[in-house]
TORPALUM-348362 format. One record per atom (N, C-alpha, C): residue in three letters; x, y, z. Coordinates in steps of 0.1 Angstrom, whole numbers, plus 5000, padded with zeros to 4 digits. Each point is the difference from the previous one (the first is absolute). Example, Ala and Ser with C-alpha at 12.3 -4.5 7.8 and 13.67 -1.06 7.14 Angstrom:
<atoms>
ALA513249435078
ALA499150125000
ALA500950125000
SER499650114993
SER500950115000
SER499250115008
</atoms>
This chain:
<atoms>
MET883916360775
MET500749994987
MET501150114999
ILE501249974997
ILE501150094999
ILE500250044986
LYS499950134997
LYS500350054987
LYS501450054999
ARG500649994988
ARG501450044998
ARG500150104990
TYR500650125003
TYR500050114992
TYR501450024994
LYS500349964988
LYS501350014994
LYS500450144997
TRP499150095000
TRP500450144997
TRP500950065011
LEU500149935011
LEU500850055011
LEU501449945000
VAL500449934990
VAL501349935000
VAL501150105002
GLY499950114993
GLY501150105001
GLY500250055014
VAL498850035006
VAL500150055014
VAL500649905009
MET499749874999
MET500549905009
MET501549974997
VAL500450014988
VAL501449984996
VAL500950105007
VAL499550125000
VAL500850115006
VAL500149985015
THR498949965006
THR499949985014
THR500949895005
LEU499949894993
LEU500749885004
LEU501550014997
ALA500350074990
ALA501450014997
ALA500850075011
THR499350095007
THR500750075011
THR500549905011
PHE499349895002
PHE500349915011
PHE500649874995
SER500149984987
SER500349864995
SER501449955005
CYS500950095002
CYS501449965004
CYS500049965014
LYS499050035008
LYS500049985015
LYS499249885004
LYS499349944990
LYS499149895004
LYS500549874993
ASP499649895006
ASP500349874994
ASP499349994987
LEU500749954990
LEU499550004986
LEU498749925000
LEU499949905009
LEU498849914999
LEU498850075007
ASP500250115006
ASP498950075008
ASP499550124992
ILE500350014987
ILE499550114993
ILE498649984995
LYS499150105002
LYS498649994997
LYS499950014984
PRO498949944995
PRO499850014985
PRO499950154997
ILE500550044988
ILE500050144996
ILE499250024987
ASP499349904996
ASP499250014988
ASP498550035002
PHE499650025013
PHE498650035003
PHE500050075014
VAL498950065002
VAL499750065013
VAL498549965003
SER499849945012
SER498649955003
SER499150125002
ASP498749984999
ASP499150115002
ASP500050045014
ALA500349925010
ALA500150045014
ALA501150115001
ALA501249984994
ALA501050095001
ALA499750144994
VAL499349994989
VAL499650124993
VAL499150095008
PHE499249945008
PHE499150085009
PHE500450025014
GLU501349985002
GLU500750025013
GLU500950124999
ASP500250054988
ASP501050114998
ASP499450104990
ILE499850125004
ILE499350104991
ILE500850034987
THR501449985001
THR500850024988
THR499649894990
LEU499949875004
LEU499749904991
LEU498550014995
THR499250055009
THR498650034996
THR499950104989
ASN500850105001
ASN500150114990
ASN500549934986
GLN501049915001
GLN500549944988
GLN498949914994
PHE499149945008
PHE498949924995
PHE499050094992
VAL499850125006
VAL499150094992
VAL500650044987
ASN501350025000
ASN500750034987
ASN499849894990
ASP500049885005
ASP499849894991
ASP498550004995
ILE499150055007
ILE498650014995
ILE500050104989
TYR500650115002
TYR500150104989
TYR500649934987
GLY501049925002
GLY500749934989
GLY499049914992
THR499049965007
THR499049904993
THR499150074990
LEU499950145001
LEU499150074991
LEU500449974986
LEU499049974992
LEU500249974985
LEU499950134992
SER501150044994
SER500050134993
SER499949974985
GLY499750114993
GLY500049994985
GLY501349974994
PHE501150015007
PHE501349974995
PHE500449855003
GLU499149935006
GLU500449865004
GLU499049894996
ARG499050044992
ARG499149894996
ARG500749914990
ARG499649875001
ARG500749904992
ARG499049924993
ASP500349984987
ASP499349904992
ASP500449865004
PHE499149925005
PHE500449875005
PHE500449914988
GLY499750044988
GLY500449924988
GLY501550014998
TYR500750095007
TYR501550014998
TYR500649965014
THR501149934999
THR500749975012
THR501350085002
GLU500550064989
GLU501350075001
GLU499750135009
GLY501150045008
GLY499850115008
GLY499850134992
TRP500550014988
TRP499950124992
TRP498650024995
ALA499149905002
ALA498650024995
ALA499250085010
ALA500550025013
ALA499350085009
ALA499850144994
GLY498750055001
GLY499750134995
GLY499450014986
PHE499849884994
PHE499350004987
PHE498550045002
ALA499550005013
ALA498649985002
ALA499450125007
ASN500150124994
ASN499250115006
ASN498549984997
LEU499250015010
LEU498649974998
LEU499250084990
ASP500550124998
ASP499450084989
ASP500249954986
MET500849894999
MET500149944987
MET498749934996
MET499149995010
MET498749944997
MET499050114995
THR500550124998
THR499150114996
THR500350044986
ASP499250104995
ASP500250064987
ASP501150104999
ASP500850015011
ASP501150105000
ASP501349934996
ILE500149875000
ILE501349944998
ILE499849874992
GLU501049984991
GLU500249874994
GLU501349945005
GLY500049885005
GLY501149945006
GLY500849904992
HIS501049945006
HIS500749894994
HIS499149894996
ASN500449924990
ASN499049914993
ASN499549895010
ASP500849955009
ASP499549885007
ASP499550025014
LEU499750125004
LEU499550035013
LEU498649965003
PRO499749975012
PRO498649965003
PRO499050124997
MET500550125001
MET499150114997
MET499650004985
ASN500849964992
ASN499749994986
ASN498849904998
ARG500049905007
ARG498949904999
ARG498750065005
VAL500150095010
VAL498850075006
VAL499550094989
GLN500950074993
GLN499650094989
GLN499249934989
GLU500349874999
GLU499349924990
GLU498749945005
GLY499750025012
GLY498749965006
GLY500149875008
ASP501249975005
ASP500349885008
ASP500450045014
LEU499150025009
LEU500350035014
LEU499449895008
ASN500849915005
ASN499449895008
ASN500749985013
SER499649905008
SER500449985013
SER501449965002
ASN500749974989
ASN501449975000
ASN500950124996
PHE499450124999
PHE500750124997
PHE501150035010
SER501349994995
SER501150005009
SER500250125008
MET499650124994
MET500250125008
MET499050015011
GLY498849954998
GLY499049995011
GLY500549915011
THR500649894996
THR500549905010
THR501150075009
GLN500950074993
GLN501150065007
GLN499550115009
LEU499050084996
LEU499450115007
LEU499449945013
TRP499249904999
TRP499449945011
TRP501049945010
ALA501049934996
ALA501049945008
ALA500850105008
ALA500550114993
ALA500850105006
ALA499350075011
ASN498750044997
ASN499350085010
ASN499649915012
TYR499749884998
TYR499749925012
TYR501349965008
THR501149994993
THR501249995008
THR500350125009
LEU499750124994
LEU500250125009
LEU499050005011
ILE498849964997
ILE498950005011
ILE500449905011
ARG500549884996
ARG500449905010
ARG501150065009
LYS501050074995
LYS501150065008
LYS499450115009
ALA499150084994
ALA499450115008
ALA499249955011
ASN499249894998
ASN499249955011
ASN500949955011
THR501149944997
THR501049955010
THR500550125008
LEU500450114994
LEU500550125006
LEU499050065009
ILE498850024995
ILE498950075008
ILE499649925012
ALA500049874999
ALA499749915011
ALA501050005011
ARG501250034997
ARG501149985010
ARG500750135004
ILE499950104993
ILE500950125003
ILE499750075013
ASP498849995005
ASP499750065013
ASP500849945011
GLY500449884998
GLY500849935011
GLY501550024998
VAL500550074991
VAL501450034998
VAL500550095011
PRO501049955008
PRO500550095011
PRO500850114995
THR499750125003
THR500750124996
THR499650125007
THR500950095002
THR499750135006
THR499550104989
ASN500349974988
ASN499650084989
ASN498649964995
THR499050045008
THR498749964996
THR499550074988
ALA500550124998
ALA499650084988
ALA500449924987
LEU501249955000
LEU500449924988
LEU499149874999
ARG499749945011
ARG499249884999
ARG498650034995
ASP499450115004
ASP498750044995
ASP500150044985
ARG501150064996
ARG500150044986
ARG500149884991
LEU500849905005
LEU500249884991
LEU498749934999
LYS499250005010
LYS498749934999
LYS499150084991
ALA500050135000
ALA499250084991
ALA500549984986
GLU501350004997
GLU500549984987
GLU499549874995
THR500049895008
THR499649874996
THR498549994997
LYS499250085007
LYS498650004997
LYS499850074987
PHE500750104997
PHE499950064987
PHE500449904989
LEU501149935002
LEU500549914989
LEU499049894998
ARG499449955011
ARG498949904998
ARG498850054993
ALA499650135003
ALA498950064993
ALA500450024985
PHE501250044997
PHE500550024987
PHE499949874992
ALA500449895006
ALA499949874993
ALA498649964997
TYR499150025010
TYR498649974997
TYR499450094990
ALA500450134999
ALA499550094990
ALA500449954986
ASP501249954999
ASP500549944987
ASP499249884996
LEU499649925010
LEU499349884997
LEU498550034996
VAL499450095007
VAL498550034997
VAL499850074987
LYS501050094996
LYS499850064987
LYS500249914989
SER500749895003
SER500249904989
SER499049895000
PHE499649955012
PHE499149885001
PHE498750035005
GLY499750115006
GLY498850025007
GLY500249965015
GLY498949955006
GLY500149955014
GLY501049885001
VAL500850005010
VAL501049895002
VAL499949965015
PRO500649895004
PRO500049965014
PRO500750105008
LEU499350055011
LEU500750095009
LEU500649925011
ILE501349984999
ILE500749935010
ILE500850105008
ILE499650025013
ILE500650115007
ILE500549965014
THR500249875002
THR500649955012
THR501149904995
GLU501049985009
GLU501149914997
GLU499449854999
GLN500449944989
GLN499649864998
GLN501149905004
ASN499649885004
ASN501049895001
ASN499549884994
VAL500849895000
VAL499749884993
VAL498849935005
ASN499650035012
ASN498849935005
ASN498750084997
ASP500150114994
ASP498850084996
ASP499449944988
ASP498750034998
ASP499349974987
ASP500450114990
LEU500949964991
LEU500550094990
LEU499250024988
GLU498849944999
GLU499150024989
GLU499050115005
VAL500250124995
VAL499250115004
VAL499250064989
PRO498750025002
PRO499250054988
PRO500350154998
ARG499550054989
ARG500250144996
ARG499050095008
ASN500550115004
ASN499250115006
ASN499450084988
THR499050085003
THR499450084989
THR501050124998
TYR499850064988
TYR500850124997
TYR499850115010
ASP498850025004
ASP499750115010
ASP500649975013
GLU500149875004
GLU500649975013
GLU501550024999
CYS500649974989
CYS501450034998
CYS500350155001
VAL499250074993
VAL500250154999
VAL499950065015
ALA499049955007
ALA499850055014
ALA501349975008
PHE500549894999
PHE501249965007
PHE501250094996
ILE500250024987
ILE501150084995
ILE499950145006
ILE498850064999
ILE499950135005
ILE500350015015
LYS499549915008
LYS500350005014
LYS501549995003
GLU500749914993
GLU501449995001
GLU500750134997
CYS499650074989
CYS500650124996
CYS499850115010
ASP498850015005
ASP499750105011
ASP500949985012
GLU500149875004
GLU500849975012
GLU501550034998
ALA500449974988
ALA501550024997
ALA500250155000
ALA499150084994
ALA500250144998
ALA500150075013
GLU499349955011
GLU500050065013
GLU501449995006
VAL500849914996
VAL501349985007
VAL501250054991
LEU499949984987
LEU501150034991
LEU500250154999
ALA501350044998
ALA500450144998
ALA499750044986
PRO499950134997
PRO499850054987
PRO501249984991
SER501249995006
SER501249984992
SER501149955009
TYR501049954994
TYR501249955007
TYR501350054993
PRO501150005007
PRO501350044994
PRO500349924987
ASP500950054992
ASP500449934988
ASP500449865002
ALA500749975012
ALA500549875003
ALA498849905002
GLU498850055002
GLU498949915003
GLU499050004988
LEU500450064988
LEU499250004988
LEU499549864997
GLY498849994996
GLY499449874997
GLY499149955010
ARG500150055013
ARG499149965010
ARG498650064999
ALA499049935004
ALA498650054999
ALA499950135009
THR499350104995
THR499750125007
THR498550025002
LYS499650105007
LYS498650035002
LYS499450034986
GLY500750074992
GLY499550034986
GLY499849884992
ALA500949905002
ALA499849874992
ALA498749935004
ALA499850005013
ALA498749935005
ALA498850084995
LEU500050135000
LEU498950084996
LEU499849994985
ALA501149994992
ALA499949994986
ALA499549864996
LEU500449905007
LEU499549874997
LEU498549995003
LYS499650065010
LYS498550015004
LYS499350074988
ALA500550114995
ALA499350074990
ALA499949924987
ARG501149934997
ARG500049914988
ARG498949895001
VAL500049945011
VAL499149895002
VAL498550055000
LEU499850115006
LEU498650065000
LEU499650044986
LEU501050054992
LEU499750034986
LEU499549874992
TYR500849895002
TYR499649884993
TYR498749955005
HIS499750025013
HIS498749965006
HIS498950074994
ALA500250134996
ALA498950084995
ALA499849984985
SER501049934993
SER499949994985
SER499049914996
PRO499650014987
PRO498849924995
PRO500149855002
LEU501249944999
LEU500249865002
LEU499549955014
ASN500350085010
ASN499749975014
ASN498950085006
ASN499450084992
ASN498950095004
ASN498950014990
PRO499449894996
PRO499150004989
PRO498850095002
SER499650035012
SER498950095003
SER500450155001
ASN501350024998
ASN500550145000
ASN499750075013
VAL500349945011
VAL499850065014
VAL500850125001
ALA499450125001
ALA500750124999
ALA501050025012
SER499649955012
SER500850025012
SER501449934998
ARG500149904992
ARG501349944998
ARG500950094993
TRP499550084990
TRP500950104993
TRP500450115009
ASP499050045009
ASP500350105010
ASP501149965009
ASP499949875005
ASP501149955009
ASP501350004993
ALA500149964987
ALA501249994993
ALA500650144998
ALA499250104997
ALA500550134998
ALA500550065013
LYS499349985011
LYS500550055013
LYS501349935004
ALA500149874997
ALA501349935004
ALA501250064992
ALA499850024987
ALA501050064992
ALA500450155005
LYS498950075004
LYS500250145004
LYS500850005013
ALA499949905009
ALA500749995012
ALA501549994998
VAL500449944989
VAL501449994996
VAL500450144995
MET499250064991
MET500350134995
MET500250115010
ASP499249985011
ASP500050115011
ASP501049975011
MET500849904999
MET501049975011
MET500850125002
SER500350045012
SER500750125004
SER501149975009
PRO501250064997
PRO500350094989
PRO499949924987
ALA500050074989
ALA499949934987
ALA501049894998
THR499549885002
THR500949885000
THR500449964986
TYR499150024990
TYR500249954987
TYR499850114990
SER500749994989
SER499950094988
SER500549934988
LEU499750054988
LEU500449944988
LEU501550034997
HIS500749894996
HIS501450024995
HIS500050094988
PRO500950094998
PRO500050094989
PRO500349934986
ASP500649895001
ASP500549934987
ASP499449865000
TYR499149984990
TYR499349874999
TYR500949884999
TYR501150024992
TYR501049904998
TYR500849975013
ARG500550105006
ARG500949995012
ARG499149955012
LEU498850025000
LEU499149955010
LEU500349865004
PHE500249914990
PHE500249865002
PHE501449965003
MET500950105000
MET501449975004
MET500450065013
ASP499650125003
ASP500450075012
ASP499449945013
LYS500849985010
LYS499549935012
LYS499950105011
ALA501250055005
ALA500050105011
ALA499350134996
GLY499250055008
GLY499350134998
GLY498949994989
ASN499649894996
ASN498949994990
ASN498750005007
LYS499350115001
LYS498850025007
LYS498849954993
GLU500149944988
GLU498949954994
GLU499749855004
VAL501149935004
VAL499949865003
VAL499449995014
ILE498949915000
ILE499349975013
ILE500449875005
PHE500149904991
PHE500549875005
PHE500649934988
ALA501249945002
ALA500849944990
ALA500749885005
LYS500449914991
LYS500949895004
LYS501450044997
LYS500949995010
LYS501350064999
LYS500949904993
PHE500950064992
PHE501149924994
PHE501350095002
GLY501149945001
GLY501250085002
GLY501349934995
ARG500550054989
ARG501349954995
ARG501150035010
PRO501049915001
PRO500249884993
PRO499349885007
ASN499350025011
ASN499549895007
ASN498849944994
ARG499250084993
ARG498749954994
ARG499750074987
THR499849934990
THR499650054987
THR498849924994
HIS499450064990
HIS498949924993
HIS500450014985
GLN499549894994
GLN500349994985
GLN498850034992
SER498950035006
SER498750024993
SER500250104989
ALA500550115003
ALA500150114991
ALA500949964988
TRP501049925003
TRP500849954989
TRP499249924990
MET499049935005
MET499249924992
MET498950084993
LEU499750125006
LEU498850074995
LEU500450114991
HIS501350044999
HIS500450114992
HIS500449964986
MET500250104992
MET500549974986
MET501450065000
SER501049915001
SER501450055001
SER500550044986
PHE500850115000
PHE500450054987
PHE501650025000
THR500649954990
THR501550014999
THR500350044986
PRO501050094999
PRO500450044986
PRO500749894993
THR500649905007
THR500649894994
THR499649875006
GLY500449894995
GLY499749875006
GLY498649964997
TRP499449935010
TRP498749934996
TRP498850105001
GLY500250125004
GLY498950104999
GLY499150005012
GLY498849964998
GLY499050015011
GLY499249875002
TRP499549995012
TRP499149895003
TRP499050045011
GLY498849954999
GLY499050045011
GLY498949905001
ALA499450005011
ALA498849915002
ALA498850095003
PHE500150134998
PHE499050095005
PHE499850114989
HIS498850004994
HIS499850094989
HIS498650085002
ALA500150135003
ALA498850085001
ALA499250004987
THR498749995001
THR499150004988
THR499750144996
GLN499650014987
GLN499650134995
GLN498750055007
ASN499249915005
ASN498850035008
ASN500450095012
LEU501049965007
LEU500550085011
LEU500650134996
VAL500850004990
VAL500650124995
VAL498950114996
ASP498949954994
ASP499050094996
ASP499250065012
ALA500249955012
ALA499450055012
ALA500750135005
PHE501350024996
PHE500750125004
PHE499650124992
GLU499650105007
GLU499450124994
GLU501050094994
MET499550104992
MET500850114994
MET500150115011
LYS501350055001
LYS500250105009
LYS499350134997
THR499850034988
THR499450134996
THR498550005002
THR499349894999
THR498650005001
THR499449925011
GLY500849915006
GLY499549915011
GLY499149894995
LEU500049974987
LEU499149904994
LEU500949884995
ARG499349894999
ARG500749884995
ARG500150014985
PRO500949934993
PRO500250024986
PRO498749974992
ASP499249915005
ASP498849964993
ASP498850095002
GLU500250115008
GLU498950095002
GLU500150124991
ALA498850044995
ALA500050114990
ALA500650135006
GLY500850064992
GLY500750135004
GLY501249985008
SER500549885001
SER501249975009
SER501250064995
GLY500250024987
GLY501250054994
GLY501149894997
TYR499549885000
TYR501049884998
TYR500349994986
ASP501349984997
ASP500549984987
ASP500549854999
PRO499249924992
PRO500449855000
PRO501349984993
GLN500650094993
GLN501449984995
GLN501150075008
ASN499650065011
ASN500950055010
ASN499449965014
PRO499849875002
PRO499149965011
PRO500450035014
TYR501350035002
TYR500550025014
TYR500250145004
ALA499750094991
ALA500250155002
ALA498950055009
ASN500450095009
ASN499050075009
ASN499149915008
ARG500649895004
ARG499249905008
ARG500350025015
ASP499149965008
ASP500249985015
ASP501549955002
THR500750075008
THR501549975002
THR500149865006
ARG499049955007
ARG500149875006
ARG500249894989
LEU499650034988
LEU500149904990
LEU501549974997
ASP500850104999
ASP501449984997
ASP500749945013
LYS499550035011
LYS500749965013
LYS499549855003
ALA499049954994
ALA499549875003
ALA500549904990
MET500250044987
MET500349904990
MET501050054990
LEU500649914993
LEU500950034989
LEU499349994987
MET500350084990
MET499350004987
MET501050054990
ASN499650004988
ASN500950044989
ASN500450155002
GLY501350035001
GLY500550135002
GLY500350035015
SER499749915009
SER500350035014
SER501550015002
ALA500450095009
ALA501450015005
ALA500249915012
PHE500949915000
PHE500249915011
PHE501449965001
LYS500650035011
LYS501449965003
LYS501050054989
GLY499750124994
GLY500850054990
GLY499849954986
ILE498949924999
ILE499749934987
ILE498650054996
THR499950024987
THR498650034994
THR499449874996
VAL498949975007
VAL499349884998
VAL499349994986
GLU500249894993
GLU499449994986
GLU499249875000
THR498850014998
THR499149885000
THR499549984986
PHE500550074990
PHE499449994986
PHE500649884993
GLN499349964990
GLN500549904990
GLN500250074987
SER500949944992
SER500250064987
SER498849984991
ALA499950084990
ALA498950004991
ALA499949874992
ASP501149934998
ASP500049884992
ASP499849885008
LEU499750015013
LEU499649895008
LEU498650015004
ASN499349885000
ASN498650015003
ASN499549915011
VAL501049965008
VAL499649925012
VAL500450085013
PHE499050055007
PHE500350075012
PHE500449915011
PRO501050035008
PRO500950125000
PRO501449974995
ASP500149904990
ASP501349974995
ASP500750124994
GLY501350005001
GLY500750114993
GLY500150135008
ASN499750005013
ASN500250125008
ASN501450054999
ALA500250135000
ALA501350054997
ALA501149965010
ASN499750015013
ASN501049965010
ASN499549895009
GLY499249914995
GLY499649895008
GLY500249874992
ARG499849895007
ARG500349884992
ARG498749964992
THR500249924990
THR498949994990
THR499049895003
ASN499350015011
ASN498949925003
ASN499050075010
GLY498949935002
GLY499050075009
GLY500350015014
ASP501249965005
ASP500450025014
ASP500250155003
ARG500450074989
ARG500350155002
ARG498850075006
THR499050014992
THR498750065004
THR498949954990
LYS498949965006
LYS498949954992
LYS499150124996
THR500150115007
THR499050114999
THR500650134995
GLY501350015000
GLY500750134997
GLY500350075013
TYR499849945011
TYR500350075013
TYR500749915010
GLY500850065008
GLY500749935011
GLY499850075013
LEU500649955011
LEU499850065013
LEU501150095004
ARG499750125005
ARG500950085006
ARG499750015015
LYS498850015004
LYS499650005014
LYS500649895008
PHE500550035011
PHE500749905009
PHE501549984996
ILE500450044988
ILE501449964996
ILE500950125003
ASP500949975010
ASP500950115004
ASP501349994992
GLU500250114993
GLU501250004991
GLU501349985007
LYS500150035013
LYS501249985007
LYS500449855001
ASN499149914998
ASN500349865001
ASN500249944986
MET500350084990
MET500249954987
MET501550034996
THR500549914992
THR501450014995
THR500050114990
ALA501250034995
ALA500250114990
ALA499349974987
ASP499849874997
ASP499349974988
ASP498649965003
ALA499550055011
ALA498549995003
ALA499549865002
VAL500849925007
VAL499549875004
VAL499750005015
TYR498849965003
TYR499550015014
TYR500649905009
GLN500450045012
GLN500749915009
GLN499249965012
GLY498750035000
GLY499249975012
GLY499750125008
GLY498950005007
GLY499550135007
GLY500149995015
ASP500150125006
ASP499950015014
ASP498950105005
ASN499250054990
ASN498950085004
ASN498949925007
ASP499350075008
ASP498949945008
ASP498849984991
TRP499249905004
TRP498749984994
TRP499050085009
ILE499450104994
ILE499150085008
ILE498649944999
PHE499549965012
PHE498749955001
PHE498950115000
MET500350115008
MET499050115001
MET500850135000
ARG499450094992
ARG500650145000
ARG498950104999
TYR500550135003
TYR499050105002
TYR499150034988
ALA500649994988
ALA499150024988
ALA498849915000
GLU500249875004
GLU498949915001
GLU498950055009
VAL500550055012
VAL499050055010
VAL499250114994
LEU500650104993
LEU499350114993
LEU499049944990
LEU500449904993
LEU499149944990
LEU498849935007
ASN500449935011
ASN498949935007
ASN499050095005
TYR500550125006
TYR499150105005
TYR499150054988
ALA500650044989
ALA499250064989
ALA498949904995
GLU500449874999
GLU499049914995
GLU498949985010
ALA500349985013
ALA499049985010
ALA499150125002
LYS500650125001
LYS499250125002
LYS499150034988
ASN500549984988
ASN499250024988
ASN498849905000
GLU500249875003
GLU499049905000
GLU498950035011
PHE500550065011
PHE499150035012
PHE499150124997
SER500650114996
SER499350134999
SER500250074987
GLY500749954991
GLY500350064987
GLY501150105001
PRO500350074988
PRO501250095000
PRO499850115009
ASP501150035007
ASP500150135008
ASP501550045000
GLY500350115006
GLY501350064999
GLY501149915005
THR499749925011
THR501049915005
THR500349894991
VAL499149954992
VAL500249904990
VAL501050054989
TYR499650124995
TYR500850064990
TYR501550025005
ASP500150065012
ASP501350035006
ASP500849875001
ALA499549895005
ALA500749885001
ALA500549954987
LEU499150004990
LEU500449964986
LEU501150094994
ASP499850135002
ASP501050094994
ASP501349995006
GLU500149975013
GLU501349985007
GLU500849894993
VAL499349894997
VAL500749894993
VAL500350044986
ARG499150054992
ARG500150034986
ARG501150104997
GLN500250105009
GLN500950114997
GLN501449954999
ARG500349895007
ARG501449944999
ARG500349964986
GLY499049964993
GLY500249964986
GLY499950124990
GLY499950125005
GLY500050124992
GLY498650034994
LEU499049945005
LEU498650014994
LEU499450135006
PRO499050064992
PRO499450125005
PRO498949975010
LEU499650105008
LEU499049985010
LEU498749964993
LEU499349915007
LEU498749964995
LEU499050115000
THR499150014990
THR498950095000
THR499049955011
ARG499350095006
ARG499149965011
ARG498649984995
ASN499849924989
ASN498749994994
ASN499749854997
PHE500649915007
PHE499849864998
PHE498749955007
THR499349904994
THR499049935008
THR500649895008
GLN499249945008
GLN500549895008
GLN500549894991
THR499349974989
THR500349904991
THR501350034992
THR500150124994
THR501250034993
THR501250015008
LEU499850055013
LEU501250015009
LEU500449865004
ARG499049915001
ARG500449865004
ARG500949944989
GLU499850024987
GLU500849954990
GLU501450075000
LYS500050135004
LYS501350075001
LYS500849945011
ILE499449985012
ILE500749945011
ILE500549864997
ARG499249924993
ARG500549874997
ARG501250004990
ASN499950094991
ASN501150014990
ASN501350055008
GLU499850095009
GLU501250055008
GLU500649895008
ARG499249925006
ARG500649885007
ARG500849914991
ARG499549984988
ARG500749924990
ARG501350054997
VAL500150134998
VAL501350074996
VAL500950015011
GLU499650065011
GLU500850025012
GLU500649875006
LEU499149905001
LEU500449885007
LEU500449894991
CYS500350034987
CYS500349894991
CYS501249915004
PHE499849884998
PHE501049895003
PHE500249975015
GLU499250075008
GLU500149985015
GLU499049905005
GLU499449924991
GLU499149895004
GLU498750065006
HIS499550114995
HIS498750055004
HIS498949974990
ARG500450014987
ARG498949994990
ARG499549864999
VAL500849905003
VAL499549865001
VAL498849995009
TYR500050085011
TYR498950005010
TYR499050114997
ASP500450114996
ASP499150114997
ASP498949964990
VAL500449954989
VAL499049974990
VAL499049895005
ARG500649915008
ARG499149895006
ARG499050065010
ARG500550095009
ARG499150055010
ARG498950104993
TRP500450064989
TRP499050084993
TRP499149924992
LYS500349874998
LYS499249914991
LYS499950054986
THR501250054995
THR500150044986
THR500949914992
GLY500349885005
GLY500949914993
GLY499549974986
MET498749994998
MET499549964987
MET500250124990
THR500250125005
THR500250124992
THR501550014996
TYR500949985010
TYR501450024998
TYR500849884997
PHE499749895006
PHE500849884999
PHE499549904989
ASN498850034994
ASN499449914991
ASN500050064986
GLN501150064996
GLN500150074987
GLN501549994995
PRO500250054988
PRO501450004995
PRO500950095008
VAL501349965001
VAL501050105004
VAL500950034988
TYR500650125000
TYR500750054988
TYR501450035003
ARG500850004989
ARG501450035000
ARG500250124991
MET501250065001
MET500450114991
MET501049944990
ASN499650004987
ASN501049954990
ASN500850134995
VAL501349995001
VAL500850124997
VAL500949964988
ILE499950074989
ILE500749974988
ILE500950124996
LYS501349974998
LYS500950104995
LYS500149994985
ASN499550104993
ASN499950004986
ASN501450024993
THR500149984987
THR501350014993
THR500550145000
ASP499150105002
ASP500450145000
ASP500450055014
GLY499949905010
GLY500450045014
GLY498850045008
SER498950024995
SER498850045007
SER499449885008
ILE499250025010
ILE499449905008
ILE498550004998
THR499549884999
THR498549994999
THR499549915012
TYR499050065007
TYR499449935011
TYR498649954997
THR499849875003
THR498749944997
THR499549925011
LYS498950035006
LYS499449925010
LYS499349884995
MET500449885005
MET499649874994
MET499649915012
VAL499049914997
VAL499649905009
VAL501249905003
LEU500249985013
LEU501049905004
LEU499449875002
GLU498949995007
GLU499349885002
GLU498650035006
ASN499149905000
ASN498750015006
ASN500149945014
ARG499350065009
ARG500049955014
ARG498749945004
VAL499949915010
VAL498849945004
VAL499850025015
TYR498850035004
TYR499750025014
TYR498649955003
LYS499849955012
LYS498749955005
LYS499750065013
GLU498750035002
GLU499650065013
GLU500449925012
THR500249874999
THR500449925011
THR501550035004
TYR500750074991
TYR501450035003
TYR500150135010
ASN498950055004
ASN500150125009
ASN500749965013
LEU499949875004
LEU500849955011
LEU500949894995
PHE501249985006
PHE500849894997
PHE499449875005
PRO500349894993
PRO499549875006
PRO500849965012
ILE499349945010
ILE500749945011
ILE501049904995
PRO501350005004
PRO501049914995
PRO499549855002
GLN500249924990
GLN499649865001
GLN500749935011
ILE501350035001
ILE500849935010
ILE499550035014
GLU499550125002
GLU499550045014
GLU498749935002
ARG499149984990
ARG498849935002
ARG500249865003
GLU501149944995
GLU500349865003
GLU500549995014
ARG500750105005
ARG500450005014
ARG498950035010
ASN499150084996
ASN498950055009
ASN498749984993
ARG499349895003
ARG498749964993
ARG498950105003
LYS500250095010
LYS498950095003
LYS500150134992
LEU501050014991
LEU500150124991
LEU499149984989
THR499050094999
THR499150004989
THR500650084988
PRO499849964988
PRO500650074988
PRO499250134997
ASN500750084993
ASN499350124994
ASN499349954987
PRO499050084996
PRO499349954988
PRO500949974988
</atoms>
């Protein structure tokens, strides 16, 4: 069976154009495809094929609601919109999940399944054939194979945290094979992922030059291993609380922390972390974007645009008051709802963790030379109509908050209209590794100095005080979980964290809140926390349903409960 790879059109056009004037016009080879045979006869083309596998990765900037067909709808669908952290645009599939309707036709699950198995199919082809590619550069050939093993492991990790055990397809398939493959167990999938990560880490370098940014490294393989082991140790997948699983996860995270020389460190600026590419030592693995050749529109859909004139603002992404309340006070290191925190409900954003202002926009935020105003006038009673510099309907903000994180001001016009982004989607970064270690180590052996140190390293970037060394395992567990919520907000961790902790009935089955902001006739501002809507969750939602379309294609796929 001959496969045709259209991603190589540009390569072939350049090659053929060199000789086109010397050959008979009728003797020109097709230039809209390259056969798989040719790809694996030339290491340069093989390298391009690996690049195409990287391009298959599904990032948080590219998820698409299948209910929309227009290109601008790409990016409506950050998976954290299924959580208590975000209220999204009215017609998204995540909104239906919030209302208690998660079924096997869930479009985001269908997309997630299809994208990852597309990557796996390409990876299986590469791994099956690359050893036969003729080249004197065997080091490059070995590296490309190791990168592809990592990418295949990454795709399986994405699948198992969403669906549980899935079919482990690890050989190249053709049309004559039995394509109806049953699900493997979760433990079998985890064992395979860990093996692939270990094998990749043996070959991959700790880092590459800036021109190679985006390629898998040894640290990426080790960080993925640590994340997968953490999920494996969590209550959803470890009901008997097998202690050795937590120990394995802690050791795997520590291996990344101990890489020598110090490969990773936290970026000094939480906002710039998501914009800066070269020299950013916090990024472990990211999907690359590069203007003018490649941009994403997700952030345009997710932010709340502000203009001093014209139509004002629009957004599909609104942080909830629930999330805002998780950001602690700088002076005390306590959440606003904790006794003695020092929180002033009529000056709610004063003396807060600095990550709050770097992650979202709120009343009074400075943004692109504009002071953000989310208030309504005292004589209006329908939130959020009447916002001072926004248009008069709920598209502006449903909660009183908009998105700053991921939004690079350099890509905005003078009147603050967003033009599309070129920043990378970060899949794994060093702060997550520190939090993974803290969680796993605390669960295995309780609080110790290394747990506090890892947490403090993350928290200090937000201007928070050092933790007192008097927590119990239980109270530190809650501190760690809250820190993950704050530090990793909007990065598609909470949608999985709450599920693996089996706390969905606590967090996702309750009301979410908004901040009602009123500008009084005397110019003063009144802040009132109010219920936005009630949310519904069921224990069966701890795993996504196997997509219906995939069960129709493969009768051996058993459903989740």
